[in-house]
N, CA and C atoms of all chains as a GROMACS GRO file, in nm:
protein
  480
    1MET      N    1  13.166  11.086   6.050
    1MET     CA    2  13.217  11.055   5.893
    1MET      C    3  13.371  10.981   5.882
    2LYS      N    4  13.347  10.866   5.804
    2LYS     CA    5  13.542  10.714   5.818
    2LYS      C    6  13.594  10.752   5.715
    3ALA      N    7  13.672  10.821   5.739
    3ALA     CA    8  13.810  10.822   5.585
    3ALA      C    9  13.936  10.757   5.584
    4ARG      N   10  13.926  10.700   5.506
    4ARG     CA   11  14.092  10.659   5.519
    4ARG      C   12  14.214  10.712   5.413
    5VAL      N   13  14.330  10.769   5.489
    5VAL     CA   14  14.412  10.792   5.447
    5VAL      C   15  14.563  10.724   5.419
    6TYR      N   16  14.602  10.754   5.271
    6TYR     CA   17  14.745  10.647   5.247
    6TYR      C   18  14.777  10.694   5.185
    7VAL      N   19  14.905  10.644   5.296
    7VAL     CA   20  15.084  10.771   5.256
    7VAL      C   21  15.166  10.668   5.226
    8THR      N   22  15.210  10.706   5.101
    8THR     CA   23  15.330  10.590   5.034
    8THR      C   24  15.456  10.685   4.985
    9LEU      N   25  15.542  10.625   5.002
    9LEU     CA   26  15.641  10.720   4.943
    9LEU      C   27  15.709  10.728   4.795
   10LYS      N   28  15.752  10.825   4.788
   10LYS     CA   29  15.702  10.848   4.646
   10LYS      C   30  15.829  10.754   4.583
   11GLU      N   31  15.772  10.784   4.464
   11GLU     CA   32  15.903  10.689   4.363
   11GLU      C   33  16.003  10.705   4.325
   12GLU      N   34  16.090  10.755   4.369
   12GLU     CA   35  16.231  10.810   4.345
   12GLU      C   36  16.286  10.792   4.472
   13VAL      N   37  16.216  10.770   4.606
   13VAL     CA   38  16.278  10.753   4.714
   13VAL      C   39  16.284  10.652   4.863
   14LEU      N   40  16.417  10.597   4.814
   14LEU     CA   41  16.474  10.442   4.878
   14LEU      C   42  16.402  10.402   4.951
   15ASP      N   43  16.287  10.226   4.935
   15ASP     CA   44  16.238  10.180   5.082
   15ASP      C   45  16.333  10.030   5.166
   16PRO      N   46  16.386  10.134   5.233
   16PRO     CA   47  16.500   9.926   5.300
   16PRO      C   48  16.397   9.871   5.390
   17GLN      N   49  16.275   9.946   5.418
   17GLN     CA   50  16.176   9.881   5.455
   17GLN      C   51  16.101   9.766   5.416
   18GLY      N   52  16.082   9.836   5.260
   18GLY     CA   53  16.001   9.729   5.194
   18GLY      C   54  16.110   9.614   5.150
   19ASP      N   55  16.261   9.669   5.112
   19ASP     CA   56  16.344   9.576   5.077
   19ASP      C   57  16.363   9.473   5.129
   20ALA      N   58  16.332   9.466   5.268
   20ALA     CA   59  16.414   9.375   5.397
   20ALA      C   60  16.309   9.308   5.390
   21VAL      N   61  16.156   9.353   5.390
   21VAL     CA   62  16.016   9.256   5.274
   21VAL      C   63  16.035   9.183   5.234
   22ARG      N   64  16.080   9.247   5.105
   22ARG     CA   65  16.092   9.127   4.974
   22ARG      C   66  16.189   9.024   4.996
   23ARG      N   67  16.287   9.100   5.091
   23ARG     CA   68  16.407   8.936   5.110
   23ARG      C   69  16.346   8.845   5.206
   24SER      N   70  16.281   8.863   5.303
   24SER     CA   71  16.230   8.821   5.400
   24SER      C   72  16.135   8.729   5.324
   25LEU      N   73  16.039   8.760   5.217
   25LEU     CA   74  15.991   8.665   5.157
   25LEU      C   75  16.031   8.580   5.068
   26GLY      N   76  16.164   8.632   4.967
   26GLY     CA   77  16.237   8.551   4.918
   26GLY      C   78  16.240   8.430   5.025
   27SER      N   79  16.324   8.439   5.113
   27SER     CA   80  16.381   8.324   5.250
   27SER      C   81  16.305   8.216   5.277
   28LEU      N   82  16.149   8.329   5.258
   28LEU     CA   83  15.995   8.270   5.298
   28LEU      C   84  15.964   8.146   5.219
   29GLY      N   85  16.081   8.168   5.082
   29GLY     CA   86  15.996   8.083   4.883
   29GLY      C   87  15.918   8.176   4.867
   30PHE      N   88  15.870   8.262   4.922
   30PHE     CA   89  15.788   8.360   4.826
   30PHE      C   90  15.852   8.394   4.699
   31GLU      N   91  15.865   8.298   4.542
   31GLU     CA   92  15.991   8.355   4.518
   31GLU      C   93  15.914   8.441   4.372
   32GLY      N   94  15.971   8.566   4.321
   32GLY     CA   95  15.954   8.619   4.175
   32GLY      C   96  15.818   8.758   4.238
   33VAL      N   97  15.859   8.780   4.346
   33VAL     CA   98  15.842   8.928   4.462
   33VAL      C   99  15.916   9.073   4.388
   34ASP      N  100  15.898   9.124   4.275
   34ASP     CA  101  16.018   9.192   4.216
   34ASP      C  102  15.981   9.310   4.277
   35ARG      N  103  15.900   9.378   4.383
   35ARG     CA  104  15.884   9.516   4.485
   35ARG      C  105  15.846   9.529   4.571
   36VAL      N  106  15.829   9.573   4.657
   36VAL     CA  107  15.764   9.585   4.791
   36VAL      C  108  15.821   9.705   4.877
   37ARG      N  109  15.700   9.769   4.818
   37ARG     CA  110  15.747   9.909   4.922
   37ARG      C  111  15.581   9.911   5.037
   38VAL      N  112  15.637   9.971   5.159
   38VAL     CA  113  15.552   9.996   5.278
   38VAL      C  114  15.508  10.093   5.313
   39GLY      N  115  15.380  10.128   5.354
   39GLY     CA  116  15.315  10.272   5.328
   39GLY      C  117  15.238  10.267   5.466
   40LYS      N  118  15.200  10.357   5.492
   40LYS     CA  119  15.096  10.363   5.622
   40LYS      C  120  14.948  10.431   5.594
   41LEU      N  121  14.869  10.349   5.611
   41LEU     CA  122  14.732  10.347   5.661
   41LEU      C  123  14.662  10.419   5.728
   42VAL      N  124  14.612  10.558   5.750
   42VAL     CA  125  14.549  10.622   5.866
   42VAL      C  126  14.395  10.619   5.855
   43GLU      N  127  14.336  10.550   5.939
   43GLU     CA  128  14.192  10.558   5.953
   43GLU      C  129  14.119  10.650   6.045
   44LEU      N  130  14.041  10.678   6.026
   44LEU     CA  131  14.032  10.850   6.098
   44LEU      C  132  13.855  10.851   6.107
   45GLU      N  133  13.762  10.945   6.217
   45GLU     CA  134  13.662  10.894   6.276
   45GLU      C  135  13.619  11.066   6.202
   46LEU      N  136  13.592  11.164   6.128
   46LEU     CA  137  13.572  11.245   6.155
   46LEU      C  138  13.454  11.348   6.238
   47GLY      N  139  13.441  11.388   6.266
   47GLY     CA  140  13.333  11.466   6.322
   47GLY      C  141  13.200  11.571   6.162
   48ALA      N  142  13.286  11.564   6.147
   48ALA     CA  143  13.265  11.693   6.027
   48ALA      C  144  13.128  11.567   5.934
   49VAL      N  145  13.028  11.657   5.928
   49VAL     CA  146  12.914  11.583   5.816
   49VAL      C  147  12.868  11.671   5.683
   50ASP      N  148  12.963  11.770   5.639
   50ASP     CA  149  12.949  11.765   5.492
   50ASP      C  150  13.104  11.744   5.432
   51ARG      N  151  13.091  11.659   5.312
   51ARG     CA  152  13.189  11.612   5.253
   51ARG      C  153  13.314  11.665   5.205
   52SER      N  154  13.305  11.767   5.144
   52SER     CA  155  13.329  11.862   5.072
   52SER      C  156  13.452  11.924   5.211
   53ALA      N  157  13.345  12.015   5.323
   53ALA     CA  158  13.418  12.015   5.454
   53ALA      C  159  13.593  11.959   5.476
   54ALA      N  160  13.518  11.836   5.460
   54ALA     CA  161  13.608  11.705   5.543
   54ALA      C  162  13.710  11.679   5.430
   55GLU      N  163  13.634  11.729   5.329
   55GLU     CA  164  13.800  11.676   5.231
   55GLU      C  165  13.941  11.780   5.196
   56THR      N  166  13.850  11.872   5.245
   56THR     CA  167  13.994  12.015   5.258
   56THR      C  168  14.059  11.986   5.438
   57GLU      N  169  13.978  11.946   5.490
   57GLU     CA  170  13.997  11.911   5.631
   57GLU      C  171  14.128  11.828   5.622
   58LEU      N  172  14.063  11.720   5.558
   58LEU     CA  173  14.186  11.632   5.538
   58LEU      C  174  14.295  11.660   5.460
   59GLN      N  175  14.282  11.754   5.335
   59GLN     CA  176  14.416  11.771   5.257
   59GLN      C  177  14.470  11.828   5.356
   60ALA      N  178  14.422  11.944   5.477
   60ALA     CA  179  14.507  11.977   5.548
   60ALA      C  180  14.612  11.923   5.641
   61MET      N  181  14.507  11.840   5.730
   61MET     CA  182  14.572  11.701   5.788
   61MET      C  183  14.721  11.648   5.729
   62CYS      N  184  14.680  11.559   5.635
   62CYS     CA  185  14.754  11.504   5.546
   62CYS      C  186  14.903  11.613   5.519
   63GLU      N  187  14.885  11.776   5.460
   63GLU     CA  188  14.999  11.823   5.445
   63GLU      C  189  15.121  11.862   5.578
   64LYS      N  190  14.992  11.859   5.656
   64LYS     CA  191  15.034  11.952   5.753
   64LYS      C  192  15.107  11.822   5.924
   65LEU      N  193  15.003  11.741   5.915
   65LEU     CA  194  15.106  11.609   5.998
   65LEU      C  195  15.126  11.461   5.948
   66LEU      N  196  15.034  11.454   5.900
   66LEU     CA  197  15.011  11.262   5.868
   66LEU      C  198  15.099  11.257   5.731
   67ALA      N  199  15.087  11.335   5.648
   67ALA     CA  200  15.218  11.279   5.515
   67ALA      C  201  15.382  11.380   5.538
   68ASN      N  202  15.493  11.364   5.486
   68ASN     CA  203  15.583  11.420   5.494
   68ASN      C  204  15.570  11.483   5.371
   69PRO      N  205  15.505  11.544   5.261
   69PRO     CA  206  15.546  11.627   5.137
   69PRO      C  207  15.688  11.583   5.020
   70VAL      N  208  15.798  11.635   5.139
   70VAL     CA  209  15.837  11.592   5.047
   70VAL      C  210  15.951  11.482   5.048
   71ILE      N  211  15.887  11.404   5.089
   71ILE     CA  212  15.951  11.175   5.060
   71ILE      C  213  15.761  11.160   5.002
   72GLU      N  214  15.649  11.156   5.054
   72GLU     CA  215  15.616  11.078   5.086
   72GLU      C  216  15.474  11.139   4.988
   73ASP      N  217  15.333  11.109   4.911
   73ASP     CA  218  15.227  11.084   4.891
   73ASP      C  219  15.164  11.063   4.928
   74PHE      N  220  14.997  11.164   4.922
   74PHE     CA  221  14.895  11.048   5.008
   74PHE      C  222  14.761  11.123   4.919
   75ARG      N  223  14.701  11.021   4.916
   75ARG     CA  224  14.529  11.029   4.864
   75ARG      C  225  14.471  10.991   5.012
   76PHE      N  226  14.327  11.027   5.013
   76PHE     CA  227  14.256  10.990   5.089
   76PHE      C  228  14.107  10.938   5.015
   77GLU      N  229  13.996  10.927   5.090
   77GLU     CA  230  13.917  10.850   5.052
   77GLU      C  231  13.824  10.828   5.171
   78LEU      N  232  13.650  10.896   5.192
   78LEU     CA  233  13.582  10.858   5.251
   78LEU      C  234  13.458  10.827   5.208
   79GLU      N  235  13.412  10.771   5.286
   79GLU     CA  236  13.252  10.670   5.352
   79GLU      C  237  13.157  10.728   5.348
   80GLY      N  238  13.078  10.680   5.329
   80GLY     CA  239  12.895  10.692   5.358
   80GLY      C  240  12.924  10.853   5.325
   81MET      N  241  15.193   9.148   3.792
   81MET     CA  242  15.093   9.166   3.856
   81MET      C  243  15.115   9.255   4.025
   82LYS      N  244  15.063   9.375   4.084
   82LYS     CA  245  15.025   9.421   4.124
   82LYS      C  246  14.950   9.478   4.209
   83ALA      N  247  15.023   9.424   4.368
   83ALA     CA  248  14.882   9.328   4.516
   83ALA      C  249  14.924   9.503   4.635
   84ARG      N  250  14.816   9.482   4.709
   84ARG     CA  251  14.845   9.576   4.804
   84ARG      C  252  14.782   9.593   4.912
   85VAL      N  253  14.842   9.509   5.006
   85VAL     CA  254  14.831   9.468   5.128
   85VAL      C  255  14.731   9.553   5.207
   86TYR      N  256  14.644   9.579   5.272
   86TYR     CA  257  14.638   9.643   5.401
   86TYR      C  258  14.599   9.574   5.519
   87VAL      N  259  14.700   9.653   5.627
   87VAL     CA  260  14.648   9.600   5.792
   87VAL      C  261  14.664   9.674   5.855
   88THR      N  262  14.555   9.579   5.990
   88THR     CA  263  14.510   9.730   6.044
   88THR      C  264  14.496   9.645   6.239
   89LEU      N  265  14.496   9.706   6.303
   89LEU     CA  266  14.510   9.658   6.410
   89LEU      C  267  14.344   9.629   6.437
   90LYS      N  268  14.306   9.474   6.471
   90LYS     CA  269  14.212   9.472   6.545
   90LYS      C  270  14.152   9.573   6.635
   91GLU      N  271  13.979   9.579   6.617
   91GLU     CA  272  13.908   9.646   6.712
   91GLU      C  273  13.952   9.646   6.839
   92GLU      N  274  13.972   9.597   6.841
   92GLU     CA  275  13.989   9.504   7.077
   92GLU      C  276  14.087   9.590   7.104
   93VAL      N  277  14.243   9.603   6.977
   93VAL     CA  278  14.361   9.648   7.039
   93VAL      C  279  14.418   9.804   7.039
   94LEU      N  280  14.482   9.806   7.184
   94LEU     CA  281  14.531   9.984   7.196
   94LEU      C  282  14.628  10.029   7.036
   95ASP      N  283  14.546  10.127   7.005
   95ASP     CA  284  14.682  10.176   6.897
   95ASP      C  285  14.702  10.295   7.010
   96PRO      N  286  14.810  10.354   7.045
   96PRO     CA  287  14.869  10.438   7.161
   96PRO      C  288  15.003  10.571   6.964
   97GLN      N  289  14.948  10.473   6.844
   97GLN     CA  290  15.031  10.575   6.751
   97GLN      C  291  14.958  10.640   6.690
   98GLY      N  292  14.787  10.560   6.660
   98GLY     CA  293  14.682  10.683   6.692
   98GLY      C  294  14.600  10.756   6.761
   99ASP      N  295  14.643  10.707   6.903
   99ASP     CA  296  14.563  10.842   6.949
   99ASP      C  297  14.718  10.938   7.007
  100ALA      N  298  14.777  10.917   6.953
  100ALA     CA  299  14.919  11.019   6.967
  100ALA      C  300  14.872  11.105   6.818
  101VAL      N  301  14.852  11.080   6.748
  101VAL     CA  302  14.820  11.115   6.640
  101VAL      C  303  14.681  11.204   6.631
  102ARG      N  304  14.553  11.111   6.704
  102ARG     CA  305  14.454  11.229   6.749
  102ARG      C  306  14.505  11.405   6.826
  103ARG      N  307  14.551  11.290   6.965
  103ARG     CA  308  14.620  11.460   6.975
  103ARG      C  309  14.685  11.581   6.933
  104SER      N  310  14.744  11.509   6.794
  104SER     CA  311  14.842  11.595   6.747
  104SER      C  312  14.758  11.682   6.658
  105LEU      N  313  14.629  11.653   6.610
  105LEU     CA  314  14.553  11.685   6.486
  105LEU      C  315  14.462  11.823   6.603
  106GLY      N  316  14.486  11.729   6.696
  106GLY     CA  317  14.380  11.865   6.800
  106GLY      C  318  14.447  11.935   6.872
  107SER      N  319  14.529  11.910   6.836
  107SER     CA  320  14.675  12.028   6.888
  107SER      C  321  14.668  12.162   6.768
  108LEU      N  322  14.686  12.067   6.626
  108LEU     CA  323  14.698  12.175   6.551
  108LEU      C  324  14.601  12.249   6.486
  109GLY      N  325  14.435  12.259   6.587
  109GLY     CA  326  14.310  12.251   6.521
  109GLY      C  327  14.242  12.205   6.502
  110PHE      N  328  14.275  12.082   6.455
  110PHE     CA  329  14.112  12.006   6.386
  110PHE      C  330  14.102  11.902   6.514
  111GLU      N  331  13.945  12.016   6.534
  111GLU     CA  332  13.811  11.994   6.611
  111GLU      C  333  13.772  11.817   6.550
  112GLY      N  334  13.692  11.745   6.626
  112GLY     CA  335  13.586  11.609   6.634
  112GLY      C  336  13.715  11.519   6.560
  113VAL      N  337  13.753  11.510   6.567
  113VAL     CA  338  13.852  11.408   6.501
  113VAL      C  339  13.828  11.263   6.621
  114ASP      N  340  13.704  11.150   6.597
  114ASP     CA  341  13.683  11.138   6.676
  114ASP      C  342  13.808  10.990   6.748
  115ARG      N  343  13.847  10.948   6.645
  115ARG     CA  344  13.938  10.851   6.693
  115ARG      C  345  13.984  10.804   6.508
  116VAL      N  346  14.127  10.760   6.556
  116VAL     CA  347  14.236  10.759   6.463
  116VAL      C  348  14.291  10.609   6.558
  117ARG      N  349  14.316  10.513   6.353
  117ARG     CA  350  14.394  10.381   6.387
  117ARG      C  351  14.540  10.388   6.282
  118VAL      N  352  14.611  10.367   6.279
  118VAL     CA  353  14.723  10.365   6.232
  118VAL      C  354  14.750  10.260   6.220
  119GLY      N  355  14.725  10.204   6.071
  119GLY     CA  356  14.799  10.073   5.966
  119GLY      C  357  14.864  10.126   5.869
  120LYS      N  358  14.928   9.949   5.814
  120LYS     CA  359  15.037   9.941   5.698
  120LYS      C  360  14.930   9.954   5.542
  121LEU      N  361  15.046   9.940   5.487
  121LEU     CA  362  14.987   9.975   5.360
  121LEU      C  363  15.111   9.891   5.245
  122VAL      N  364  15.145   9.751   5.240
  122VAL     CA  365  15.190   9.685   5.127
  122VAL      C  366  15.140   9.650   4.937
  123GLU      N  367  15.267   9.746   4.966
  123GLU     CA  368  15.274   9.719   4.732
  123GLU      C  369  15.333   9.653   4.767
  124LEU      N  370  15.318   9.517   4.656
  124LEU     CA  371  15.398   9.456   4.638
  124LEU      C  372  15.381   9.459   4.439
  125GLU      N  373  15.482   9.412   4.390
  125GLU     CA  374  15.470   9.340   4.232
  125GLU      C  375  15.509   9.227   4.258
  126LEU      N  376  15.431   9.175   4.224
  126LEU     CA  377  15.349   9.006   4.198
  126LEU      C  378  15.458   8.933   4.060
  127GLY      N  379  15.516   8.869   4.071
  127GLY     CA  380  15.536   8.791   3.945
  127GLY      C  381  15.390   8.682   3.896
  128ALA      N  382  15.359   8.632   3.986
  128ALA     CA  383  15.251   8.577   3.917
  128ALA      C  384  15.184   8.610   3.816
  129VAL      N  385  15.093   8.528   3.683
  129VAL     CA  386  15.052   8.575   3.645
  129VAL      C  387  14.973   8.537   3.637
  130ASP      N  388  14.945   8.391   3.668
  130ASP     CA  389  14.721   8.430   3.702
  130ASP      C  390  14.703   8.434   3.865
  131ARG      N  391  14.544   8.545   3.853
  131ARG     CA  392  14.474   8.603   3.958
  131ARG      C  393  14.483   8.480   4.079
  132SER      N  394  14.459   8.336   4.040
  132SER     CA  395  14.407   8.274   4.148
  132SER      C  396  14.512   8.245   4.258
  133ALA      N  397  14.613   8.272   4.135
  133ALA     CA  398  14.758   8.124   4.238
  133ALA      C  399  14.818   8.306   4.344
  134ALA      N  400  14.839   8.386   4.245
  134ALA     CA  401  14.867   8.520   4.376
  134ALA      C  402  14.761   8.569   4.472
  135GLU      N  403  14.625   8.488   4.462
  135GLU     CA  404  14.507   8.495   4.581
  135GLU      C  405  14.571   8.405   4.721
  136THR      N  406  14.647   8.302   4.613
  136THR     CA  407  14.659   8.173   4.763
  136THR      C  408  14.823   8.279   4.828
  137GLU      N  409  14.984   8.293   4.772
  137GLU     CA  410  14.989   8.313   4.775
  137GLU      C  411  15.048   8.425   4.854
  138LEU      N  412  14.942   8.585   4.877
  138LEU     CA  413  14.922   8.657   4.894
  138LEU      C  414  14.908   8.667   5.023
  139GLN      N  415  14.780   8.531   5.059
  139GLN     CA  416  14.685   8.508   5.154
  139GLN      C  417  14.789   8.445   5.253
  140ALA      N  418  14.848   8.373   5.198
  140ALA     CA  419  15.004   8.340   5.313
  140ALA      C  420  15.132   8.417   5.339
  141MET      N  421  15.162   8.493   5.208
  141MET     CA  422  15.293   8.585   5.269
  141MET      C  423  15.197   8.633   5.373
  142CYS      N  424  15.041   8.695   5.376
  142CYS     CA  425  15.015   8.758   5.484
  142CYS      C  426  14.991   8.716   5.615
  143GLU      N  427  14.977   8.578   5.651
  143GLU     CA  428  14.959   8.509   5.761
  143GLU      C  429  15.069   8.456   5.841
  144LYS      N  430  15.198   8.472   5.695
  144LYS     CA  431  15.321   8.371   5.795
  144LYS      C  432  15.432   8.504   5.819
  145LEU      N  433  15.424   8.620   5.736
  145LEU     CA  434  15.497   8.778   5.712
  145LEU      C  435  15.414   8.878   5.785
  146LEU      N  436  15.332   8.948   5.673
  146LEU     CA  437  15.322   9.046   5.656
  146LEU      C  438  15.208   9.095   5.796
  147ALA      N  439  15.104   9.072   5.837
  147ALA     CA  440  15.078   9.079   5.931
  147ALA      C  441  15.062   8.968   6.064
  148ASN      N  442  15.030   9.071   6.164
  148ASN     CA  443  15.032   8.978   6.320
  148ASN      C  444  14.882   8.903   6.296
  149PRO      N  445  14.873   8.782   6.260
  149PRO     CA  446  14.713   8.750   6.298
  149PRO      C  447  14.679   8.731   6.437
  150VAL      N  448  14.758   8.764   6.538
  150VAL     CA  449  14.682   8.755   6.685
  150VAL      C  450  14.673   8.906   6.696
  151ILE      N  451  14.728   9.003   6.671
  151ILE     CA  452  14.682   9.158   6.724
  151ILE      C  453  14.604   9.198   6.531
  152GLU      N  454  14.618   9.185   6.433
  152GLU     CA  455  14.612   9.255   6.284
  152GLU      C  456  14.536   9.195   6.266
  153ASP      N  457  14.439   9.235   6.188
  153ASP     CA  458  14.382   9.205   6.042
  153ASP      C  459  14.412   9.237   5.922
  154PHE      N  460  14.375   9.229   5.818
  154PHE     CA  461  14.439   9.194   5.676
  154PHE      C  462  14.323   9.198   5.587
  155ARG      N  463  14.370   9.289   5.460
  155ARG     CA  464  14.297   9.266   5.349
  155ARG      C  465  14.393   9.261   5.215
  156PHE      N  466  14.310   9.270   5.166
  156PHE     CA  467  14.468   9.294   4.968
  156PHE      C  468  14.341   9.264   4.875
  157GLU      N  469  14.387   9.332   4.730
  157GLU     CA  470  14.370   9.360   4.645
  157GLU      C  471  14.419   9.336   4.554
  158LEU      N  472  14.424   9.357   4.416
  158LEU     CA  473  14.455   9.253   4.322
  158LEU      C  474  14.458   9.366   4.230
  159GLU      N  475  14.550   9.397   4.146
  159GLU     CA  476  14.504   9.526   4.028
  159GLU      C  477  14.566   9.462   3.860
  160GLY      N  478  14.456   9.435   3.793
  160GLY     CA  479  14.522   9.360   3.660
  160GLY      C  480  14.475   9.249   3.650
   0.00000   0.00000   0.00000
Protein backbone atom coordinates (compact mmCIF):
# COMPACT_ATOMS: atom_id res chain seq x y z
CA MET A 1 0.00 0.00 0.00
CA LYS A 2 1.36 3.37 -1.02
CA ALA A 3 1.27 6.30 1.40
CA ARG A 4 2.14 9.97 1.13
CA VAL A 5 3.03 12.00 4.19
CA TYR A 6 3.06 15.80 4.04
CA VAL A 7 5.08 17.55 6.72
CA THR A 8 4.79 21.33 7.04
CA LEU A 9 6.06 23.88 9.51
CA LYS A 10 3.42 25.16 11.92
CA GLU A 11 2.00 28.56 11.00
CA GLU A 12 3.76 30.35 13.85
CA VAL A 13 7.21 28.93 13.02
CA LEU A 14 9.51 31.07 10.88
CA ASP A 15 10.64 29.54 7.59
CA PRO A 16 13.96 31.02 6.43
CA GLN A 17 14.19 28.50 3.58
CA GLY A 18 10.78 29.61 2.33
CA ASP A 19 11.81 33.26 2.59
CA ALA A 20 14.98 32.56 0.60
CA VAL A 21 12.91 30.87 -2.11
CA ARG A 22 10.51 33.84 -2.19
CA ARG A 23 13.38 36.31 -2.61
CA SER A 24 14.98 34.15 -5.31
CA LEU A 25 11.68 33.96 -7.19
CA GLY A 26 11.48 37.77 -6.97
CA SER A 27 14.97 38.21 -8.36
CA LEU A 28 14.09 35.84 -11.22
CA GLY A 29 11.24 38.18 -12.14
CA PHE A 30 8.30 36.38 -10.53
CA GLU A 31 6.41 39.26 -8.97
CA GLY A 32 3.61 39.03 -6.50
CA VAL A 33 4.64 35.90 -4.63
CA ASP A 34 3.44 36.81 -1.17
CA ARG A 35 4.49 33.82 0.85
CA VAL A 36 6.47 30.62 0.42
CA ARG A 37 6.68 27.75 2.91
CA VAL A 38 8.84 24.71 2.30
CA GLY A 39 7.85 21.34 3.72
CA LYS A 40 8.57 17.68 3.16
CA LEU A 41 6.81 15.01 1.19
CA VAL A 42 7.57 11.44 2.21
CA GLU A 43 6.37 8.62 -0.04
CA LEU A 44 6.25 5.16 1.54
CA GLU A 45 5.50 1.70 0.28
CA LEU A 46 3.91 -0.17 3.19
CA GLY A 47 3.57 -3.91 3.57
CA ALA A 48 0.28 -3.53 5.46
CA VAL A 49 -2.80 -4.60 3.52
CA ASP A 50 -5.37 -3.40 6.02
CA ARG A 51 -6.20 0.27 5.62
CA SER A 52 -6.92 1.07 9.24
CA ALA A 53 -3.78 -0.76 10.40
CA ALA A 54 -1.78 1.28 7.88
CA GLU A 55 -3.33 4.51 9.19
CA THR A 56 -2.45 3.66 12.78
CA GLU A 57 1.10 2.78 11.75
CA LEU A 58 1.53 5.98 9.72
CA GLN A 59 0.25 8.12 12.61
CA ALA A 60 2.88 6.54 14.88
CA MET A 61 5.65 6.90 12.25
CA CYS A 62 4.87 10.60 11.90
CA GLU A 63 4.82 11.21 15.65
CA LYS A 64 8.04 9.28 16.27
CA LEU A 65 10.21 10.03 13.26
CA LEU A 66 8.82 11.72 10.18
CA ALA A 67 7.67 14.97 11.78
CA ASN A 68 8.81 17.02 14.74
CA PRO A 69 5.49 17.68 16.50
CA VAL A 70 6.91 20.69 18.34
CA ILE A 71 7.34 22.72 15.17
CA GLU A 72 5.68 20.69 12.41
CA ASP A 73 2.23 19.55 11.38
CA PHE A 74 1.66 16.46 9.33
CA ARG A 75 -1.07 14.79 7.35
CA PHE A 76 -1.04 11.65 5.25
CA GLU A 77 -3.03 9.88 2.59
CA LEU A 78 -3.22 6.25 1.51
CA GLU A 79 -3.50 5.11 -2.07
CA GLY A 80 -5.47 2.10 -3.19
CA MET B 1 -4.23 32.18 -5.01
CA LYS B 2 -2.68 29.33 -3.08
CA ALA B 3 -0.49 26.78 -4.84
CA ARG B 4 1.19 23.57 -3.78
CA VAL B 5 4.23 22.24 -5.61
CA TYR B 6 5.38 18.65 -5.10
CA VAL B 7 8.98 17.91 -6.05
CA THR B 8 10.12 14.29 -6.10
CA LEU B 9 13.28 12.54 -7.20
CA LYS B 10 12.98 10.73 -10.53
CA GLU B 11 12.45 6.98 -10.22
CA GLU B 12 15.95 6.13 -11.44
CA VAL B 13 17.69 8.49 -9.00
CA LEU B 14 19.00 7.00 -5.74
CA ASP B 15 17.57 8.49 -2.55
CA PRO B 16 19.98 8.04 0.38
CA GLN B 17 17.77 10.21 2.62
CA GLY B 18 14.81 7.96 1.92
CA ASP B 19 16.93 4.86 2.62
CA ALA B 20 18.05 6.34 5.94
CA VAL B 21 14.42 7.00 6.90
CA ARG B 22 13.49 3.44 5.94
CA ARG B 23 16.26 1.99 8.10
CA SER B 24 15.31 4.25 11.00
CA LEU B 25 11.68 3.17 10.74
CA GLY B 26 12.86 -0.43 10.81
CA SER B 27 14.94 0.12 13.94
CA LEU B 28 11.93 1.78 15.59
CA GLY B 29 9.99 -1.43 15.02
CA PHE B 30 8.00 -0.51 11.91
CA GLU B 31 8.32 -3.68 9.86
CA GLY B 32 7.42 -4.10 6.23
CA VAL B 33 8.26 -0.64 4.94
CA ASP B 34 9.53 -1.53 1.50
CA ARG B 35 10.50 1.79 0.11
CA VAL B 36 10.77 5.41 1.22
CA ARG B 37 11.38 8.42 -1.00
CA VAL B 38 11.73 11.93 0.38
CA GLY B 39 10.66 14.92 -1.65
CA LYS B 40 9.75 18.56 -1.16
CA LEU B 41 6.45 20.31 -0.74
CA VAL B 42 6.46 24.02 -1.53
CA GLU B 43 3.40 26.08 -0.62
CA LEU B 44 3.08 29.45 -2.34
CA GLU B 45 0.71 32.35 -2.05
CA LEU B 46 0.48 33.89 -5.52
CA GLY B 47 -0.75 37.35 -6.41
CA ALA B 48 -2.16 36.13 -9.74
CA VAL B 49 -5.94 35.98 -9.91
CA ASP B 50 -6.17 34.28 -13.29
CA ARG B 51 -5.86 30.52 -13.05
CA SER B 52 -4.17 29.88 -16.37
CA ALA B 53 -1.69 32.71 -15.79
CA ALA B 54 -0.88 31.18 -12.40
CA GLU B 55 -0.33 27.78 -14.01
CA THR B 56 2.05 29.21 -16.60
CA GLU B 57 3.94 31.06 -13.88
CA LEU B 58 4.18 27.98 -11.66
CA GLN B 59 5.46 25.85 -14.53
CA ALA B 60 8.24 28.39 -15.13
CA MET B 61 9.04 28.68 -11.39
CA CYS B 62 9.44 24.91 -11.16
CA GLU B 63 11.64 24.68 -14.22
CA LYS B 64 13.85 27.58 -13.17
CA LEU B 65 14.12 27.29 -9.41
CA LEU B 66 11.90 24.94 -7.44
CA ALA B 67 12.92 21.68 -9.09
CA ASN B 68 16.08 20.39 -10.71
CA PRO B 69 14.69 18.90 -13.94
CA VAL B 70 17.76 16.69 -14.38
CA ILE B 71 17.00 14.59 -11.31
CA GLU B 72 13.56 15.71 -10.13
CA ASP B 73 9.97 15.58 -11.28
CA PHE B 74 7.40 18.11 -10.19
CA ARG B 75 3.68 18.62 -10.21
CA PHE B 76 1.54 21.38 -8.77
CA GLU B 77 -2.02 22.15 -7.86
CA LEU B 78 -3.90 25.40 -7.41
CA GLU B 79 -6.45 26.03 -4.72
CA GLY B 80 -9.56 28.14 -5.16
